[in-house]
Legacy VTK file of the C-alpha trace (Angstrom):
# vtk DataFile Version 3.0
C-alpha trace
ASCII
DATASET POLYDATA
POINTS 314 float
111.728 145.689 72.267
114.469 143.153 72.939
114.264 143.806 76.689
110.497 143.273 76.534
110.902 139.909 74.767
113.537 138.819 77.281
111.171 139.657 80.126
108.392 137.626 78.506
110.778 134.692 78.086
111.850 134.881 81.732
108.229 135.149 82.872
107.270 132.137 80.744
110.149 130.108 82.161
109.274 131.144 85.713
105.602 130.189 85.515
106.435 126.959 83.710
108.729 126.083 86.596
106.010 127.010 89.125
103.453 124.772 87.376
105.969 121.939 87.241
106.694 122.405 90.954
102.981 122.353 91.830
102.405 119.170 89.818
105.386 117.546 91.522
104.066 118.513 94.974
100.625 117.102 94.086
102.143 113.818 92.926
104.266 113.591 96.048
101.151 114.288 98.127
99.321 111.401 96.499
102.290 109.088 97.015
102.530 110.240 100.635
98.836 109.509 101.207
99.377 105.951 99.919
102.409 105.562 102.195
100.456 106.883 105.192
97.643 104.445 104.396
100.071 101.506 104.362
101.656 102.751 107.603
98.392 102.911 109.500
97.191 99.587 108.121
100.394 97.981 109.415
100.532 99.966 112.656
98.913 97.288 114.806
101.219 94.570 113.452
104.297 96.423 114.691
103.077 96.228 118.283
101.589 92.744 118.139
101.069 91.137 121.534
101.190 94.266 123.705
97.429 94.800 123.995
94.061 93.475 122.843
94.000 96.267 120.254
97.035 94.788 118.497
95.065 91.622 117.771
93.288 93.490 114.969
94.349 94.185 111.414
92.863 97.105 109.477
91.739 96.900 105.846
90.619 99.905 103.763
88.953 99.690 100.363
86.342 101.276 98.104
82.780 100.171 98.858
82.156 99.232 95.220
84.713 96.418 95.628
82.633 94.642 98.292
80.963 91.441 97.113
77.811 89.788 98.496
79.704 87.756 101.089
81.429 90.876 102.433
78.109 92.767 102.595
76.519 89.862 104.455
79.404 89.793 106.945
79.002 93.533 107.603
75.224 93.162 107.916
75.529 90.394 110.507
78.146 92.340 112.464
75.979 95.473 112.603
72.958 93.345 113.616
74.950 92.042 116.595
75.267 95.616 117.888
72.022 97.250 116.748
68.323 96.478 116.919
66.914 97.203 113.463
64.330 96.055 110.928
66.510 97.208 108.011
66.708 94.530 105.317
69.900 93.317 103.668
69.020 95.211 100.492
68.488 98.473 102.391
71.733 97.913 104.259
73.618 97.461 100.991
72.179 100.710 99.634
73.432 102.487 102.762
76.897 101.018 102.181
76.857 102.156 98.551
76.103 105.737 99.625
79.668 105.909 100.941
82.876 105.757 98.910
85.237 103.894 101.269
85.132 101.524 104.205
87.654 100.598 106.887
87.196 97.274 108.657
89.078 95.673 111.535
89.515 91.916 111.561
90.899 89.685 114.282
94.246 88.253 113.191
93.616 84.913 114.839
90.499 83.903 112.891
89.718 86.807 110.514
86.429 87.617 112.274
85.027 91.117 111.840
85.461 93.374 114.890
84.948 96.917 113.591
83.864 99.069 110.641
83.720 102.712 109.511
82.065 104.148 106.382
83.423 107.344 104.798
82.667 109.665 101.890
83.922 113.144 100.996
82.002 115.811 99.081
82.981 119.306 97.951
80.714 122.129 99.038
80.334 125.895 99.071
78.150 128.008 101.343
77.982 131.801 101.427
81.088 132.009 99.251
83.150 129.699 101.499
84.431 126.430 100.027
84.849 123.333 102.175
85.265 119.558 102.016
82.610 117.646 103.945
83.622 114.190 105.175
80.636 112.093 106.219
81.343 109.196 108.559
78.764 106.524 109.303
78.299 103.183 111.055
81.372 103.607 113.263
81.001 100.290 115.045
83.631 98.387 117.006
83.392 95.358 119.265
83.290 96.301 122.946
86.525 94.404 123.644
88.442 96.712 121.278
86.578 99.979 121.858
89.539 101.718 123.507
92.014 100.493 120.888
93.588 102.400 117.988
91.299 101.128 115.198
88.786 104.003 115.058
91.289 106.867 115.641
93.875 105.212 113.355
91.529 104.567 110.426
89.917 107.988 110.857
93.301 109.707 110.897
94.216 108.045 107.605
91.146 109.536 105.920
91.717 112.936 107.585
95.373 113.090 106.506
94.540 112.001 102.985
92.155 114.943 102.554
94.471 117.444 104.246
97.334 116.426 101.956
95.298 116.427 98.746
93.428 119.658 99.636
95.718 121.576 102.031
93.987 124.946 101.586
90.363 123.800 101.844
88.758 123.467 105.319
87.954 119.856 106.236
84.648 119.391 108.057
83.801 115.988 109.533
80.089 115.310 110.059
77.949 112.387 111.123
74.901 111.121 113.001
75.783 110.388 116.612
73.548 107.570 117.814
75.630 106.831 120.906
77.426 108.729 123.653
80.732 107.244 122.492
80.349 108.773 119.011
79.692 112.196 120.542
82.688 111.966 122.890
84.989 111.118 119.964
84.580 114.683 118.657
84.813 116.190 122.131
88.120 114.424 122.797
89.746 114.763 119.366
88.508 118.037 117.813
89.393 121.468 119.167
86.481 122.931 117.180
83.289 120.862 117.221
79.520 121.408 117.420
77.156 121.233 119.190
79.069 121.906 122.375
78.203 122.743 125.951
80.203 125.969 126.302
78.864 128.013 123.355
76.222 128.206 120.655
76.793 126.750 117.205
77.772 129.549 114.733
75.253 130.302 111.980
77.455 129.079 109.097
78.214 125.731 110.746
74.604 125.342 111.888
73.359 125.781 108.327
75.658 123.015 107.061
74.504 120.712 109.869
70.841 121.484 109.133
71.293 120.764 105.427
72.951 117.461 106.348
70.142 116.486 108.724
67.428 117.249 106.180
69.084 114.914 103.651
68.223 111.950 105.898
64.510 112.720 106.250
62.191 109.867 105.261
58.788 108.589 106.355
60.527 106.961 109.343
63.063 109.687 110.112
62.409 113.376 110.865
65.032 116.055 111.429
64.272 118.447 114.282
66.048 121.631 113.240
65.558 123.235 116.656
67.440 120.497 118.533
69.663 119.229 115.695
68.447 115.679 116.265
67.251 113.121 113.715
64.237 111.492 115.354
63.912 107.856 114.347
63.072 104.526 115.941
63.848 101.922 113.262
67.432 101.453 114.397
69.004 101.744 117.839
71.970 100.347 119.700
71.411 97.281 121.847
71.024 98.077 125.532
74.453 96.696 126.499
76.265 98.908 123.949
77.526 102.162 125.543
75.019 102.287 128.432
74.658 105.504 130.436
74.297 105.305 134.214
73.340 107.976 136.744
77.000 108.167 137.771
77.996 108.890 134.154
75.758 111.952 134.189
78.100 113.691 136.651
80.314 114.239 133.592
79.112 117.510 132.001
79.627 116.257 128.441
77.502 113.178 129.100
74.821 115.312 130.735
74.876 117.717 127.776
74.486 114.838 125.303
71.475 113.430 127.162
69.902 116.883 127.403
70.380 117.637 123.706
69.314 114.151 122.625
66.817 112.860 125.231
65.569 110.190 122.819
68.948 108.431 122.548
67.463 105.235 123.997
64.958 105.103 121.135
67.630 105.509 118.469
67.482 109.274 117.933
70.688 110.606 116.356
72.298 113.965 117.104
73.966 115.635 114.117
77.485 116.696 115.076
80.331 118.272 113.130
83.973 119.123 113.731
86.682 120.999 111.854
89.870 118.947 111.514
93.199 120.786 111.319
96.909 119.912 111.490
96.840 120.578 115.251
94.239 117.838 115.617
96.528 115.548 113.602
99.235 115.852 116.260
96.816 115.264 119.131
95.166 112.273 117.484
98.515 110.824 116.391
99.736 110.924 119.983
96.621 109.096 121.133
97.052 106.367 118.508
100.632 105.719 119.600
99.602 105.531 123.254
96.714 103.175 122.509
98.876 100.948 120.324
101.325 100.600 123.215
98.519 99.971 125.692
99.263 103.196 127.608
96.555 105.479 128.941
97.065 109.025 127.721
96.099 112.202 129.542
94.888 113.604 126.226
91.973 111.148 126.326
90.613 112.683 129.525
87.815 115.209 129.262
88.890 118.434 130.909
86.230 120.839 132.165
86.211 123.836 134.452
83.349 122.474 136.525
81.233 119.362 136.778
77.525 119.337 136.182
75.323 118.255 139.120
74.147 114.622 139.100
70.979 113.945 137.134
68.639 111.018 136.933
68.015 108.994 133.810
64.613 109.057 132.168
62.785 105.745 132.556
LINES 1 315
314 0 1 2 3 4 5 6 7 8 9 10 11 12 13 14 15 16 17 18 19 20 21 22 23 24 25 26 27 28 29 30 31 32 33 34 35 36 37 38 39 40 41 42 43 44 45 46 47 48 49 50 51 52 53 54 55 56 57 58 59 60 61 62 63 64 65 66 67 68 69 70 71 72 73 74 75 76 77 78 79 80 81 82 83 84 85 86 87 88 89 90 91 92 93 94 95 96 97 98 99 100 101 102 103 104 105 106 107 108 109 110 111 112 113 114 115 116 117 118 119 120 121 122 123 124 125 126 127 128 129 130 131 132 133 134 135 136 137 138 139 140 141 142 143 144 145 146 147 148 149 150 151 152 153 154 155 156 157 158 159 160 161 162 163 164 165 166 167 168 169 170 171 172 173 174 175 176 177 178 179 180 181 182 183 184 185 186 187 188 189 190 191 192 193 194 195 196 197 198 199 200 201 202 203 204 205 206 207 208 209 210 211 212 213 214 215 216 217 218 219 220 221 222 223 224 225 226 227 228 229 230 231 232 233 234 235 236 237 238 239 240 241 242 243 244 245 246 247 248 249 250 251 252 253 254 255 256 257 258 259 260 261 262 263 264 265 266 267 268 269 270 271 272 273 274 275 276 277 278 279 280 281 282 283 284 285 286 287 288 289 290 291 292 293 294 295 296 297 298 299 300 301 302 303 304 305 306 307 308 309 310 311 312 313
């Protein structure tokens, strides 16, 4: 009997220690996520003057903290890059659908030069749990498009989720309404869909279909066969990420135009990628290179063969 009680006491002490250790790790994870956030916000300051990208300063906050002046500033910035009949009220409701926003401002005058909207939801499909990170309105001024703002701000949100939920798969999903948005996943995610070299697996395709159907309205229709949200209310201005006949010699560009032939009209292709710790290393390397103004080989699209040249639809 005494031996039995001693064993119970040891077991109680052991599991108490395990729970204490887990709570400590969770608290350290939260503190580390805050530290990482501060690091990436200050990253551009450390390399000030070495490239155009270092002229920007990143700010991250919850969308419910934005006041009317901030919403108006974001609305005017998006209007400078997109043709749309969306009102200010509708635009604000879109902003409020997301939990956080990252903006890039020019250090010289504080003018807005980039923005990204983010929200994370927990999900379960066919017995598999996952975290779904939705990213929207990833806009950046053309002068800073190859800078570290988008990969740096995105990496902060990715790392935050990986640290807080290390054992739950992180899926990143969004509506790609430009070639640049599509190529971001191709360049930075080892596992992404749709892709030119294989079909989208059934489990991933179901998540993407459910996401596309959520956006259906009287003006927007999700084509489940092509994975494209067909809409014409909003589209990028013609000078933003144009696609030439020469660009179509790149197989990824040709695949995007084939999958989403209505890209000129504003049609959006639903795309999704799985972000892992391997992707963290690859994206981190790219951020460092971009911050230093160095072109990295990891940004080049590598393919076994090139697609034949195609002509653009009129």
